[in-house]
LODREN-211533 format. One line per 2 residues: their letters; for each residue z negated, x negated, y negated of N, C-alpha, C, O, CB. Coordinates in pm, whole numbers, plus 50000, padded with zeros to 5 digits. Glycine has a CB too. Layout:
<pts>
a> Z X Y Z X Y Z X Y Z X Y Z X Y | ...
</pts>
This chain:
<pts>
mn> 50000 49915 50119 50000 50000 50000 50000 49912 49876 49916 49823 49864 49878 50096 49999 | 50093 49936 49783 50097 49851 49666 50002 49900 49560 49951 50012 49568 50236 49842 49612
rr> 49979 49815 49459 49877 49845 49360 49910 49966 49275 49823 50046 49243 49855 49726 49271 | 50038 49979 49237 50075 50090 49152 50052 50222 49223 50004 50318 49162 50220 50077 49109
fs> 50086 50228 49350 50064 50349 49427 49915 50380 49436 49876 50496 49426 50124 50336 49568 | 49831 50277 49455 49687 50296 49462 49633 50348 49330 49545 50434 49328 49618 50167 49500
fn> 49686 50295 49219 49641 50340 49088 49673 50487 49068 49589 50564 49021 49704 50256 48977 | 49794 50527 49103 49833 50667 49087 49747 50759 49171 49705 50866 49126 49979 50685 49123
ka> 49721 50717 49295 49635 50799 49381 49496 50814 49323 49439 50923 49323 49626 50740 49521 | 49440 50703 49274 49307 50707 49214 49306 50795 49090 49211 50870 49067 49260 50566 49179
fw> 49411 50785 49009 49418 50865 48887 49416 51013 48919 49339 51090 48861 49544 50830 48807 | 49503 51054 49013 49511 51196 49045 49384 51245 49115 49342 51359 49094 49631 51223 49133
gl> 49325 51160 49195 49199 51199 49258 49090 51223 49156 49019 51324 49164 49154 51094 49355 | 49076 51132 49060 48976 51147 48955 49007 51266 48864 48916 51335 48819 48967 51020 48873
lf> 49136 51288 48838 49173 51400 48752 49136 51533 48816 49085 51622 48747 49322 51396 48720 | 49161 51548 48945 49125 51672 49014 48973 51689 49021 48922 51800 49009 49185 51675 49155
ll> 48901 51578 49042 48754 51587 49042 48702 51628 48905 48610 51709 48894 48692 51452 49085 | 48762 51570 48800 48721 51607 48664 48751 51754 48637 48672 51824 48575 48793 51519 48561
aa> 48867 51801 48685 48902 51941 48666 48802 52032 48736 48760 52133 48680 49045 51969 48718 | 48763 51997 48858 48666 52078 48933 48531 52080 48862 48469 52185 48845 48649 52023 49076
ag> 48486 51960 48820 48357 51953 48750 48362 52027 48617 48267 52095 48579 48317 51806 48727 | 48475 52012 48546 48487 52077 48417 48484 52228 48427 48422 52295 48344 48614 52033 48350
lv> 48550 52283 48528 48550 52428 48544 48411 52482 48571 48372 52587 48520 48643 52468 48656 | 48336 52409 48653 48200 52453 48685 48108 52438 48562 48037 52532 48526 48142 52373 48804
ln> 48111 52320 48499 48025 52296 48383 48059 52389 48267 47970 52429 48191 48038 52151 48338 | 48186 52423 48254 48227 52510 48145 48166 52649 48159 48138 52716 48059 48378 52520 48139
qf> 48145 52694 48284 48084 52824 48307 47938 52826 48264 47884 52930 48226 48094 52862 48454 | 47874 52709 48270 47733 52699 48229 47718 52644 48089 47608 52608 48047 47656 52612 48327
nf> 47830 52636 48015 47829 52586 47877 47777 52443 47867 47718 52405 47766 47745 52676 47790 | 47799 52364 47974 47757 52224 47972 47868 52131 47923 47844 52014 47893 47712 52182 48111
wp> 47989 52185 47915 48100 52099 47873 48090 52074 47722 48083 52169 47644 48237 52163 47909 | 48090 51946 47680 48079 51917 47536 48198 51972 47458 48312 51933 47482 48067 51767 47513
nv> 48171 52060 47366 48276 52125 47288 48291 52052 47155 48235 52092 47053 48244 52275 47265 | 48369 51945 47158 48391 51864 47038 48521 51907 46973 48628 51899 47034 48394 51712 47073
yn> 48513 51952 46848 48630 51997 46773 48709 52103 46851 48832 52109 46843 48720 51878 46741 | 48637 52187 46925 48700 52295 47001 48799 52246 47107 48891 52318 47144 48771 52389 46907
is> 48779 52124 47155 48864 52071 47262 48805 52115 47395 48695 52071 47432 48875 51914 47254 | 48874 52199 47466 48823 52256 47590 48846 52162 47708 48910 52058 47695 48890 52391 47617
vt> 48791 52201 47822 48810 52123 47943 48958 52121 47982 49008 52019 48031 48724 52180 48058 | 49027 52232 47961 49170 52237 47993 49249 52141 47906 49338 52071 47953 49224 52379 47976
st> 49215 52138 47777 49285 52047 47686 49260 51902 47724 49351 51819 47714 49239 52071 47542 | 49140 51871 47767 49107 51735 47808 49187 51693 47931 49239 51582 47938 48958 51722 47836
if> 49196 51783 48027 49271 51753 48150 49419 51734 48119 49482 51640 48169 49252 51866 48253 | 49475 51821 48036 49615 51807 48000 49639 51679 47921 49744 51615 47936 49662 51928 47919
tl> 49543 51641 47838 49557 51516 47762 49565 51396 47855 49647 51307 47835 49440 51498 47665 | 49479 51394 47957 49483 51284 48054 49616 51281 48128 49671 51174 48154 49367 51298 48154
ff> 49666 51398 48162 49796 51403 48230 49907 51351 48140 49993 51275 48186 49827 51545 48276 | 49908 51392 48013 50012 51346 47921 50001 51196 47896 50103 51129 47878 50003 51423 47788
lw> 49879 51143 47894 49861 50999 47878 49918 50924 47999 49982 50820 47985 49713 50965 47859 | 49893 50980 48118 49950 50919 48239 50103 50923 48233 50169 50825 48267 49900 50992 48367
ml> 50158 51035 48189 50303 51050 48177 50358 50948 48077 50464 50890 48100 50339 51193 48132 | 50286 50926 47967 50328 50829 47867 50327 50687 47923 50420 50610 47900 50239 50837 47745
iq> 50221 50652 47995 50210 50518 48053 50322 50494 48154 50382 50387 48157 50072 50499 48120 | 50348 50594 48238 50455 50581 48336 50590 50564 48267 50673 50484 48311 50458 50703 48428
gl> 50611 50639 48159 50736 50627 48085 50754 50490 48022 50863 50433 48026 50742 50731 47978 | 50647 50436 47965 50653 50303 47906 50676 50197 48012 50750 50101 47990 50524 50272 47829
qh> 50614 50214 48125 50625 50116 48232 50767 50109 48286 50815 50000 48320 50529 50150 48345 | 50836 50223 48294 50968 50228 48354 51079 50249 48250 51194 50274 48286 50974 50338 48456
kn> 51044 50239 48122 51142 50256 48015 51214 50389 48029 51337 50396 48019 51244 50140 48014 | 51136 50494 48054 51191 50629 48068 51162 50703 47937 51051 50752 47915 51128 50704 48193
ff> 51264 50712 47851 51244 50769 47719 51215 50918 47724 51146 50971 47637 51365 50745 47632 | 51266 50987 47825 51236 51130 47839 51086 51150 47862 51025 51238 47801 51318 51192 47954
ai> 51027 51071 47951 50884 51082 47978 50802 51042 47857 50702 51107 47826 50846 50996 48099 | 50841 50937 47788 50767 50888 47671 50766 50993 47561 50659 51031 47512 50829 50757 47619
vf> 50885 51039 47522 50896 51130 47407 50833 51265 47438 50765 51322 47353 51042 51148 47368 | 50857 51318 47559 50802 51450 47590 50650 51445 47607 50582 51543 47577 50866 51505 47717
al> 50595 51333 47655 50449 51320 47662 50389 51327 47522 50289 51396 47500 50410 51187 47731 | 50450 51256 47428 50402 51261 47289 50421 51399 47229 50336 51447 47155 50475 51156 47204
af> 50534 51464 47262 50560 51598 47209 50458 51699 47260 50409 51783 47184 50702 51642 47246 | 50428 51693 47389 50331 51787 47445 50191 51767 47386 50119 51863 47360 50326 51771 47598
ml> 50154 51640 47364 50024 51614 47301 50021 51665 47156 49920 51717 47110 49991 51464 47305 | 50134 51647 47086 50141 51697 46948 50130 51849 46945 50059 51904 46861 50272 51652 46881
iq> 50199 51916 47037 50191 52062 47044 50048 52107 47071 49998 52199 47008 50285 52117 47152 | 49983 52040 47166 49848 52079 47205 49749 52064 47090 49672 52155 47062 49801 51997 47324
yn> 49751 51949 47023 49650 51923 46920 49690 51978 46784 49606 51993 46696 49625 51774 46909 | 49817 52008 46766 49858 52072 46642 49804 52214 46635 49778 52267 46527 50012 52072 46629
ki> 49788 52277 46753 49729 52411 46757 49581 52408 46721 49526 52505 46669 49748 52473 46896 | 49517 52293 46749 49373 52282 46721 49347 52237 46578 49262 52294 46509 49308 52184 46819
fs> 49421 52134 46533 49393 52073 46404 49494 52110 46295 49470 52082 46177 49388 51925 46419 | 49606 52172 46332 49709 52211 46236 49755 52093 46151 49746 52094 46029 49656 52322 46145
ff> 49806 51989 46221 49855 51871 46150 49978 51903 46066 49987 51866 45950 49888 51760 46249 | 50074 51973 46128 50202 52000 46063 50238 52148 46079 50208 52208 46183 50314 51909 46121
pi> 50300 52206 45978 50347 52345 45989 50479 52350 46065 50584 52374 46007 50364 52411 45848 | 50473 52326 46196 50593 52318 46277 50569 52391 46408 50460 52382 46465 50634 52170 46303
nt> 50668 52464 46455 50649 52544 46576 50685 52466 46702 50744 52358 46695 50732 52670 46569 | 50649 52522 46816 50667 52454 46945 50813 52429 46977 50848 52321 47024 50604 52535 47056
st> 50898 52527 46954 51041 52512 46988 51105 52399 46907 51191 52328 46959 51116 52643 46962 | 51064 52382 46785 51119 52274 46702 51077 52138 46756 51158 52045 46761 51073 52288 46556
il> 50951 52126 46796 50903 52000 46851 50976 51966 46980 51018 51852 46998 50751 52006 46876 | 50991 52064 47069 51060 52038 47196 51207 52005 47174 51263 51918 47241 51046 52158 47289
ga> 51271 52075 47080 51410 52046 47050 51429 51906 46996 51521 51834 47035 51464 52147 46951 | 51339 51866 46905 51346 51732 46849 51319 51627 46957 51380 51521 46957 51246 51716 46734
al> 51226 51658 47049 51195 51564 47157 51315 51544 47249 51343 51433 47292 51075 51613 47239 | 51386 51653 47278 51503 51644 47363 51612 51559 47299 51669 51471 47364 51557 51783 47394
la> 51640 51585 47172 51743 51508 47103 51703 51361 47088 51786 51272 47103 51770 51568 46965 | 51575 51337 47060 51528 51199 47047 51537 51125 47179 51572 51007 47182 51385 51197 46995
si> 51507 51193 47289 51514 51130 47422 51657 51089 47454 51681 50978 47502 51462 51225 47530 | 51751 51178 47427 51891 51148 47453 51938 51033 47364 52004 50940 47411 51980 51272 47429
gl> 51902 51038 47237 51943 50933 47145 51889 50797 47183 51963 50698 47182 51899 50967 47006 | 51761 50790 47217 51701 50662 47256 51762 50609 47385 51783 50489 47400 51549 50677 47272
sm> 51790 50700 47480 51851 50658 47606 51990 50600 47584 52032 50509 47656 51858 50776 47704 | 52062 50653 47484 52195 50600 47454 52188 50467 47379 52267 50376 47404 52274 50702 47373
lf> 52092 50458 47286 52081 50336 47207 52023 50220 47286 52060 50104 47265 51995 50361 47085 | 51932 50251 47379 51867 50146 47457 51882 50176 47606 51784 50209 47673 51717 50135 47418
pk> 52003 50165 47658 52025 50195 47800 51956 50093 47888 51935 49978 47849 52174 50199 47833 | 51922 50136 48008 51861 50046 48105 51967 49954 48161 52084 49991 48173 51793 50125 48217
sh> 51925 49834 48194 52017 49742 48259 52018 49772 48408 51914 49766 48473 51977 49594 48232 | 52135 49803 48460 52150 49836 48602 52212 49717 48672 52330 49688 48655 52238 49964 48622
rs> 52132 49648 48750 52180 49528 48816 52187 49548 48966 52109 49624 49024 52091 49409 48783 | 52281 49478 49026 52302 49492 49168 52287 49357 49234 52225 49266 49178 52440 49552 49197
fs> 52344 49342 49357 52334 49218 49429 52469 49149 49437 52572 49211 49409 52279 49243 49569 | 52469 49025 49473 52591 48948 49482 52593 48872 49613 52501 48796 49644 52605 48852 49363
ng> 52702 48894 49691 52721 48820 49814 52604 48833 49911 52574 48741 49987 52744 48675 49783 | 52538 48949 49908 52430 48975 50002 52302 48901 49973 52210 48904 50055 52475 48940 50138
qf> 52292 48834 49858 52170 48762 49825 52085 48852 49737 52124 48888 49626 52201 48627 49753 | 51968 48888 49787 51885 48984 49717 51776 48915 49637 51714 48819 49683 51824 49082 49815
nq> 51754 48967 49517 51638 48928 49439 51530 49032 49465 51538 49143 49411 51671 48915 49285 | 51432 49001 49543 51335 49101 49590 51233 49132 49482 51114 49106 49497 51263 49051 49717
ny> 51281 49189 49372 51195 49226 49261 51179 49379 49262 51241 49448 49181 51254 49176 49125 | 51097 49429 49353 51079 49572 49363 50947 49601 49434 50888 49515 49499 51196 49636 49438
td> 50904 49724 49419 50787 49772 49492 50836 49872 49596 50951 49917 49590 50680 49835 49396 | 50751 49907 49688 50792 49998 49795 50830 50135 49741 50919 50201 49795 50680 50012 49898
sg> 50762 50178 49635 50797 50305 49572 50843 50276 49429 50766 50222 49350 50678 50404 49574 | 50964 50313 49398 51015 50288 49264 51150 50222 49267 51223 50234 49365 50919 50204 49186
kk> 51183 50153 49161 51316 50099 49146 51333 49967 49217 51237 49893 49241 51349 50083 49003 | 51456 49938 49250 51491 49810 49308 51590 49741 49217 51690 49802 49177 51548 49825 49451
if> 51565 49619 49184 51648 49545 49091 51712 49428 49163 51646 49354 49237 51566 49496 48969 | 51842 49411 49141 51915 49302 49203 51983 49220 49095 52012 49270 48986 52018 49355 49305
en> 52008 49096 49127 52092 49014 49042 52238 49039 49081 52271 49044 49200 52055 48862 49053 | 52323 49054 48982 52463 49084 49011 52555 48993 48930 52537 48976 48810 52495 49230 48980
es> 52651 48935 48996 52750 48853 48928 52890 48904 48955 52983 48874 48879 52737 48708 48972 | 52907 48980 49060 53041 49024 49099 53081 49156 49034 53199 49191 49034 53048 49038 49248
gn> 52983 49230 48976 53015 49360 48917 53043 49467 49018 53099 49571 48983 53132 49346 48827 | 53005 49446 49143 53031 49543 49249 52922 49650 49248 52837 49654 49337 53038 49474 49387
vl> 52926 49736 49146 52823 49837 49127 52890 49971 49097 52978 49979 49012 52726 49797 49013 | 52847 50076 49168 52889 50212 49136 52784 50273 49045 52666 50273 49078 52909 50298 49266
hf> 52827 50325 48931 52732 50383 48836 52782 50521 48793 52887 50533 48732 52714 50291 48712 | 52704 50625 48827 52736 50762 48789 52623 50816 48703 52506 50804 48738 52760 50851 48914
en> 52659 50876 48590 52558 50927 48498 52598 51066 48450 52714 51091 48418 52539 50832 48378 | 52500 51157 48444 52524 51293 48399 52409 51338 48309 52292 51326 48347 52541 51389 48519
tf> 52441 51390 48192 52341 51444 48100 52386 51584 48060 52490 51601 47998 52323 51353 47974 | 52307 51683 48095 52341 51825 48080 52462 51858 48167 52531 51768 48217 52369 51859 47930
gs> 52488 51986 48183 52604 52027 48259 52594 51993 48406 52486 51965 48458 52727 51965 48201 | 52710 51995 48472 52718 51970 48614 52830 51871 48641 52937 51880 48581 52739 52101 48693
si> 52806 51777 48732 52905 51675 48763 52910 51650 48913 52807 51647 48981 52872 51544 48688 | 53032 51633 48965 53053 51604 49107 53132 51474 49119 53236 51458 49057 53127 51721 49180
ky> 53080 51381 49200 53144 51252 49218 53172 51230 49367 53098 51277 49454 53055 51138 49162 | 53283 51158 49395 53320 51128 49532 53333 50976 49547 53402 50910 49469 53453 51199 49571
vn> 53266 50922 49647 53271 50778 49672 53367 50753 49788 53340 50790 49902 53128 50721 49704 | 53479 50689 49757 53579 50657 49858 53597 50506 49863 53673 50450 49784 53714 50729 49827
td> 53529 50441 49953 53536 50296 49963 53501 50253 50105 53422 50318 50173 53443 50229 49862 | 53560 50143 50148 53526 50088 50279 53432 49970 50268 53410 49898 50366 53652 50046 50353
sf> 53375 49950 50148 53282 49837 50129 53166 49878 50038 53132 49808 49943 53356 49715 50070 | 53107 49994 50069 52997 50045 49986 52873 49957 50002 52828 49929 50113 52963 50191 50023
ey> 52819 49913 49887 52700 49828 49889 52588 49880 49799 52471 49877 49837 52737 49689 49847 | 52623 49927 49680 52518 49966 49585 52569 50074 49491 52684 50072 49448 52470 49844 49505
an> 52481 50169 49458 52513 50273 49360 52391 50303 49275 52279 50308 49324 52563 50401 49430 | 52416 50323 49148 52311 50364 49056 52345 50503 49004 52452 50524 48947 52295 50262 48938
le> 52254 50599 49024 52279 50738 48989 52174 50785 48890 52054 50769 48912 52278 50827 49114 | 52220 50843 48779 52127 50891 48676 52165 51032 48635 52281 51061 48607 52128 50798 48554
nn> 52065 51122 48631 52088 51261 48595 51975 51309 48506 51858 51295 48540 52100 51350 48722 | 52011 51366 48390 51913 51416 48294 51949 51558 48253 52057 51581 48198 51905 51324 48171
fg> 51861 51652 48279 51878 51791 48238 52012 51848 48286 52082 51915 48210 51869 51802 48085 | 52046 51823 48410 52170 51875 48464 52171 51869 48615 52067 51855 48678 52289 51798 48407
el> 52290 51879 48672 52306 51871 48817 52413 51769 48851 52525 51775 48800 52342 52010 48877 | 52377 51676 48936 52470 51572 48979 52481 51575 49131 52382 51564 49202 52422 51432 48931
kv> 52606 51590 49180 52633 51588 49323 52723 51469 49354 52824 51446 49288 52698 51722 49371 | 52684 51393 49456 52762 51275 49494 52790 51281 49643 52698 51295 49724 52687 51143 49456
yf> 52918 51269 49681 52961 51273 49820 52988 51131 49870 53069 51058 49812 53087 51363 49837 | 52920 51094 49978 52938 50962 50038 53006 50972 50176 53007 50875 50251 52803 50891 50051
dn> 53062 51089 50208 53116 51108 50343 53242 51026 50368 53279 51005 50484 53146 51255 50366 | 53309 50979 50263 53427 50894 50279 53396 50748 50246 53487 50670 50216 53540 50945 50191
ai> 53270 50713 50252 53229 50575 50223 53186 50505 50352 53128 50567 50441 53114 50572 50119 | 53216 50378 50360 53175 50295 50473 53082 50186 50420 53117 50113 50327 53299 50232 50546
ih> 52964 50176 50478 52866 50077 50432 52910 49937 50472 52944 49911 50587 52726 50108 50489 | 52909 49849 50374 52952 49710 50394 52834 49628 50446 52723 49638 50392 53008 49649 50263
kg> 52855 49548 50547 52755 49456 50603 52635 49530 50661 52528 49470 50677 52708 49360 50495 | 52649 49658 50694 52544 49731 50765 52430 49783 50682 52339 49847 50735 52490 49646 50867
ma> 52431 49756 50550 52319 49801 50466 52369 49827 50324 52450 49751 50271 52205 49697 50466 | 52318 49935 50263 52353 49968 50126 52230 50025 50056 52134 50068 50121 52472 50068 50121
di> 52234 50026 49923 52120 50071 49843 52166 50165 49733 52270 50145 49671 52046 49951 49783 | 52085 50267 49710 52107 50360 49599 51981 50363 49513 51870 50376 49564 52143 50503 49651
nv> 52001 50350 49383 51889 50363 49290 51910 50492 49211 52012 50506 49143 51879 50238 49195 | 51815 50585 49218 51830 50714 49152 51731 50726 49038 51620 50673 49042 51810 50829 49252
en> 51775 50797 48936 51686 50837 48826 51722 50980 48790 51829 51006 48735 51699 50741 48702 | 51632 51071 48821 51658 51213 48801 51546 51272 48718 51432 51280 48763 51671 51288 48937
nf> 51578 51315 48596 51480 51371 48504 51516 51514 48468 51624 51540 48414 51470 51284 48376 | 51428 51607 48498 51446 51747 48460 51581 51800 48508 51655 51861 48431 51434 51763 48308
gs> 51613 51776 48633 51740 51823 48685 51745 51817 48835 51645 51792 48901 51853 51744 48626 | 51865 51839 48889 51885 51840 49033 51990 51736 49071 52095 51727 49007 51926 51980 49081
mv> 51961 51659 49174 52054 51561 49227 52070 51585 49377 51972 51594 49450 52005 51415 49199 | 52195 51597 49421 52225 51622 49561 52316 51511 49613 52422 51486 49557 52292 51762 49581
lf> 52273 51445 49720 52352 51338 49781 52397 51384 49919 52315 51421 50003 52270 51205 49790 | 52527 51381 49941 52584 51419 50069 52608 51292 50150 52696 51212 50118 52717 51502 50050
ip> 52529 51275 50255 52524 51150 50331 52575 51173 50474 52539 51273 50536 52379 51094 50333 | 52657 51083 50526 52696 51095 50667 52575 51097 50759 52483 51017 50742 52790 50980 50707
kt> 52574 51186 50854 52458 51202 50940 52436 51084 51034 52333 51075 51099 52470 51327 51020 | 52534 50994 51041 52520 50875 51125 52449 50761 51053 52419 50658 51114 52656 50828 51173
wn> 52422 50778 50923 52352 50674 50847 52202 50687 50866 52148 50798 50875 52388 50682 50698 | 52136 50575 50873 51990 50570 50883 51934 50558 50741 51947 50453 50678 51943 50450 50973
ve> 51872 50665 50691 51826 50669 50552 51679 50632 50543 51595 50687 50615 51849 50809 50493 | 51648 50538 50455 51511 50498 50426 51477 50538 50283 51553 50508 50190 51491 50344 50448
fh> 51364 50605 50265 51323 50651 50132 51217 50558 50074 51117 50528 50138 51269 50795 50139 | 51242 50513 49951 51145 50433 49877 51137 50489 49735 51129 50413 49637 51185 50282 49876
tk> 51140 50620 49724 51143 50685 49594 51003 50721 49546 50907 50729 49624 51229 50810 49600 | 50995 50741 49417 50869 50782 49355 50893 50916 49285 50984 50928 49204 50817 50674 49253
as> 50812 51017 49316 50830 51151 49262 50710 51191 49178 50596 51176 49220 50853 51253 49375 | 50738 51243 49058 50635 51294 48969 50667 51439 48936 50763 51467 48863 50625 51207 48839
fa> 50586 51531 48989 50611 51674 48972 50755 51706 49010 50827 51773 48936 50581 51718 48826 | 50793 51657 49125 50931 51672 49172 50931 51677 49324 50829 51653 49389 51021 51557 49120
gv> 51048 51708 49379 51060 51716 49524 51172 51629 49575 51277 51616 49511 51081 51858 49566 | 51150 51568 49693 51253 51492 49763 51267 51556 49900 51175 51552 49982 51216 51338 49773
re> 51385 51617 49926 51402 51696 50047 51525 51651 50126 51615 51587 50072 51412 51844 50012 | 51526 51687 50253 51640 51660 50340 51689 51792 50399 51610 51882 50428 51603 51560 50452
qg> 51820 51801 50416 51881 51920 50474 51981 51879 50581 52064 51791 50558 51948 52007 50365 | 51973 51943 50696 52061 51907 50805 51994 51811 50902 51880 51770 50881 52189 51846 50752
ms> 52064 51777 51007 52011 51690 51111 52076 51552 51104 52198 51539 51094 52034 51753 51250 | 51991 51451 51111 52040 51314 51112 52061 51268 51257 51978 51294 51344 51942 51219 51039
ea> 52173 51201 51280 52202 51145 51412 52210 50993 51403 52291 50929 51470 52335 51202 51469 | 52125 50937 51321 52132 50795 51290 52087 50707 51406 51996 50743 51481 52049 50764 51168
qd> 52152 50593 51418 52109 50488 51510 52039 50380 51426 51988 50410 51318 52232 50428 51591 | 52037 50259 51473 51972 50151 51398 52048 50116 51271 51987 50085 51169 51957 50028 51486
tp> 52179 50119 51276 52263 50087 51161 52377 50188 51153 52407 50252 51254 52318 49943 51170 | 52441 50206 51037 52411 50139 50910 52287 50197 50842 52244 50308 50874 52531 50150 50816
il> 52230 50122 50751 52106 50161 50682 52136 50187 50535 52199 50106 50468 51996 50052 50698 | 52089 50301 50486 52097 50333 50344 51955 50343 50289 51876 50425 50335 52175 50466 50321
ri> 51924 50260 50193 51791 50261 50130 51801 50328 49994 51885 50290 49911 51733 50117 50118 | 51715 50427 49971 51717 50501 49846 51590 50469 49767 51478 50493 49813 51728 50654 49872
yg> 51610 50414 49648 51500 50378 49558 51510 50464 49432 51608 50537 49413 51504 50227 49522 | 51410 50456 49347 51417 50519 49217 51307 50619 49191 51205 50622 49260 51546 50586 49203
ev> 51330 50703 49088 51230 50796 49039 51289 50935 49024 51404 50951 48982 51172 50748 48907 | 51209 51034 49058 51245 51174 49037 51132 51238 48958 51019 51246 49007 51271 51249 49174
sf> 51161 51283 48837 51058 51339 48750 51097 51481 48710 51203 51503 48653 51037 51250 48625 | 51011 51576 48740 51032 51716 48703 51171 51762 48747 51246 51821 48669 51015 51735 48550
gd> 51204 51735 48871 51335 51775 48922 51335 51777 49073 51231 51791 49137 51443 51682 48869 | 51455 51764 49131 51468 51776 49274 51577 51682 49324 51687 51678 49268 51498 51921 49314
ll> 51547 51608 49429 51645 51523 49495 51664 51577 49637 51569 51585 49715 51599 51373 49497 | 51787 51615 49670 51818 51673 49800 51918 51583 49872 52023 51549 49818 51873 51817 49784
iv> 51885 51546 49996 51975 51469 50080 52034 51564 50184 51960 51622 50265 51901 51349 50148 | 52165 51581 50183 52233 51671 50277 52311 51586 50377 52399 51509 50338 52328 51771 50202
yi> 52278 51599 50505 52348 51523 50608 52473 51601 50652 52464 51718 50690 52255 51494 50730 | 52588 51535 50648 52713 51602 50683 52790 51520 50786 52898 51560 50829 52799 51626 50558
</pts>
């Protein structure tokens, strides 16, 4: 178990314990009522802080901006900092997230000649050094997009989806050298990967208020191996075996 995974488990465990204690203490008026900040507001604040830290750690501007927006909405109702409504704050957060993601895109690196730079954790992103440019990169923001991978030397793909639906078909792809890797980033949307049922799929993804599901039956042997890394936040990643 890696340290980041342990930290997340500890955080959520403590948060649920705090929520349980807060609900009970609040019934007996033992919860300190400072500036009318309730137990619910405190719990949500801790969650938004965790969301902010995760966003900063992974350079996820959607998580960063929306965490700040949600905290502003919550405390603006208590302290009335600005005469601004919730829909305006969320709209501005959405536009700011898109703008920052365009101005400061993530560097998507792959591998070269089968030499891997093992700079990754078991759950989360995998980063490779790339010199050959042999990288498939599909990106979708809003709307719906369908991509087809037709290659006899599939090695690496980077898939990004924000507030939309991205479908990628790998049924006409052949894995090169017996192993391939996909790095996914799915924020507030749905991503569907159509994978040959003869591929052996390994999951190394990290999900935050999201789901990672499989549909269909896998008939995989030892090889070829497809490793899926990345993050799914407030969305859904579906693997369909065909």
